[in-house]
C-alpha positions in Angstrom: 46.1 80.6 -35.1 44.5 79.6 -38.3 47.8 77.9 -39.4 47.8 75.9 -36.2 44.2 74.7 -36.7 45.0 73.7 -40.2 48.1 71.7 -39.1 46.2 70.0 -36.3 43.4 69.1 -38.7 45.8 67.7 -41.2 47.5 65.6 -38.5 44.2 64.3 -37.2 43.1 63.2 -40.8 46.5 61.5 -41.5 46.3 59.6 -38.2 42.8 58.4 -38.9 43.9 57.2 -42.4 46.9 55.3 -40.8 44.5 53.5 -38.5 42.1 52.5 -41.2 41.5 48.8 -41.8 43.3 47.3 -44.8 41.3 44.6 -46.7 44.4 43.6 -48.7 46.3 42.8 -45.5 43.1 41.2 -44.1 43.1 38.8 -47.0 46.6 37.6 -46.1 45.6 37.0 -42.5 42.3 35.3 -43.7 44.3 33.0 -46.0 46.5 31.9 -43.0 43.8 31.7 -40.3 40.4 31.3 -41.9 40.6 29.9 -45.4 41.0 26.3 -44.3 37.4 26.2 -43.0 35.7 29.2 -44.7 37.2 28.6 -48.2 39.2 31.0 -50.4 36.1 33.0 -51.3 34.1 32.8 -48.0 32.1 29.7 -49.0 32.3 27.0 -46.4 34.6 24.0 -47.1 32.0 21.2 -47.3 34.3 18.5 -45.9 35.0 20.6 -42.8 31.3 21.4 -42.3 30.4 17.7 -42.7 33.2 16.6 -40.3 32.1 19.1 -37.6 28.4 18.3 -38.3 27.6 22.0 -38.7 26.0 24.3 -41.2 28.5 27.0 -41.8 27.4 30.4 -43.1 28.8 31.6 -46.4 30.7 34.8 -45.5 29.2 36.3 -48.7 25.7 35.8 -47.5 23.4 38.7 -46.6 23.2 37.4 -43.1 26.9 37.7 -42.5 27.4 40.8 -44.5 24.8 42.7 -42.4 26.6 41.8 -39.2 28.3 44.7 -37.5 32.1 44.9 -37.5 32.0 44.3 -33.7 29.9 41.2 -34.1 32.3 39.7 -36.7 35.2 40.5 -34.4 33.4 38.8 -31.5 32.8 35.7 -33.7 36.5 35.6 -34.5 37.9 36.3 -31.0 35.3 34.4 -29.0 34.2 31.7 -31.5 30.7 31.0 -32.5 28.8 27.7 -32.2 31.4 25.0 -32.8 33.9 27.5 -34.2 36.7 27.9 -31.7 38.2 31.4 -30.9 41.0 32.4 -33.3 43.5 33.7 -30.8 46.2 34.5 -33.4 44.1 37.2 -35.0 44.2 40.3 -32.8 44.6 44.1 -33.0 45.0 45.6 -36.4 44.9 42.2 -38.1 41.5 41.6 -36.6 40.3 44.9 -38.1 41.9 44.0 -41.4 40.2 40.6 -41.6 36.8 42.2 -40.9 37.5 44.7 -43.7 38.3 41.7 -46.0 35.2 39.8 -45.1 33.2 42.8 -45.9 34.6 42.8 -49.5 33.3 39.3 -50.1 29.8 40.6 -50.9 
């Protein structure tokens, strides 16, 4: 019985690790889907902000960094203000982008 519990616990831990967000993979998705507006380091691209007549938040800012993962996901999937939804970022890629944004501190 003890052996079975140990095996089940090990399987549960390995499954959790496999589902964890990957910031490195998130950077690749960010570079393809986000960087053109939010810049390579999370700082807004001034020309885009001026063209759209908006004040974009720096993704490194305390305001963005304190957002929950769910709120960042919603901003990506539903859009925010003049930002249109990014329909190409879904599933694990969405989790990965959020993990990457959180590394921009």
